[in-house]
N, C-alpha and C positions, 0 to 999 in steps of 0.2 A: 752537392757537387754537380749533379745532372742539371740543376737549374742554372748554375753559373756557366757551365759548358754550353747550354742552349742559348743563353743570353749573349755569350761571347760569339757564338756562331751567327746569331742574328745581326750583331753589330758588324761582323765582317762582310755581310751582304752589301751589294751596291745600295746606296742611299734610297733610291726610289722603291726598291724591293723591300728593304728593311722597314720602311714607313708603313707599308700595307701588310706586313707579315702577321701581325697579331690577328687581324680580321680573317685573313686567309687560313691561319691555323685553326680558327674556330670552326671551319668547315669540316675538320677532322675529329672534332670533339664528339665522343659517344653521347647518346641521349642520356640526360640526367646524371652524367658523371663528368668529372674533370679530365682533361687530357693529361696523361702522365708526362713527366719531364723527359723520360727516355723516348717516348713516342714523339714528343715535340722536337727533340734534338734530331731524330731520324728524319723528320719532315724538313727541317731546316737544311740538314746536310744533303738530302736528296735534291732539294730545290737548288742549292748552291752548285751542285754538280751539273744540273741542267742549264743553268745560266752561264757558267764559266766559259764554255766554248765560244760564245758570241753568236751562235746560230741555233736554229731550232729545226728538228727533223720529226716528221710524222710518217709512219709507215706508208709506203706507196706514193709519197709526194716528195718533190724536190726540197732540199734544205733551203732555208731562208736566213739571211742575216737578221740577228735579233738582239738589239741593245737592251739593257736592263729596264729602261722605261716602258718597253712593250710588255715585259713580264709583269711589271707593276700594274699596268693598265688592265691586263687580262685578269690579274688577281682581284682588282677592284670590281671588274665586271662580274666575276663569279660571286664575290661577297654580296653584291647587290641583287643577285637572283634568288627568288624565293622558291623556285621550282627544282632546285638541285636536290638530289637524294643524298641525305646526310646520314652518317658521317662518310666523307670521302675515304677511299681506301688507298689511293695513290694519286699521282700528278698527271695521269693520262688526259683527263678532260682539260686541265690547264694547258697542257702541251697543244691540244687541238685549238683552243681559243687563241693561244699565243701564235700558232702557225698562221691562223686566219688573219690576225692583226699584222703579222710580219709580212705575209703575202700581199696584203693591201698596201702596206708601206713601200714594199719593193716595187709594186706596180706603179704607185704614184711617183717614185723616184725615176723609174724607167720612162714614164710619160713626160716628166719634166726634162729629162735628158734629151729625149727625142724632139720635144718642142724646141729646145734650145738649138739643136742642130738644124731644124727646119727653118726657124726664124732668123738664124744667123748669129745668135748670141754666142754660141760655142766658138764660131770663127772669130768674132771680135775679141774674145778672151785670148785666143791663140795669137792674134795679131799684136796684142799689147804685151806679149812676153818679151823678156829681156833678150835682145839680139845676141848678146855674148853667150847665152846658154843654148842658142840654136845651132843646128848642124850647118855645115857650109852650104848644102843644097837648099836648106830652108832659108838661109840668109839671102841666097841668090834669088829665090822665088819671091821673097819679101821685097827685095830690091826692085825686081821687075814690077811688082804690083804697087810698090811704095811710091813710085812716081805719080801714080794715080791718086794715092791717098795722102801724100805728103810725109811718108815715113821712110824715105830712102836713106838707109844707114850706110850704104857702101861708099858714098862720096866723102864721108867723114874720115875714111882711112887712108 
């Protein structure tokens, strides 16, 4: 029964996480013994609870958005490390690795956004918006600038 519940819980995890779950669970295996199904189920349930909110929090640091693929990437990194003290007792180290990866991803996204604002890409995207969805003030502003760019929509009305 515990084995079935554990496997069902693993299948319910997001695909990238479920794929790396067996290797990650091996980090919790006691030396020269098998991991009990009851312990395996607790590991899966605890991990699912950490992933579900879509963000990661580490004490003393701001929370970061965190999609499942970042959790999977962190699990993969941990499985590949030979210097981890095993068996793991909880997911705290995973949370720290996940937070670092999420922080890096958040910084890259912010940098991309700022670069788009600086080089004008963000403005071009806004100018190509549907005039019907714009406010009256925005349509007038676009009409004033539109004569310069050939996008004057006010004359069509």
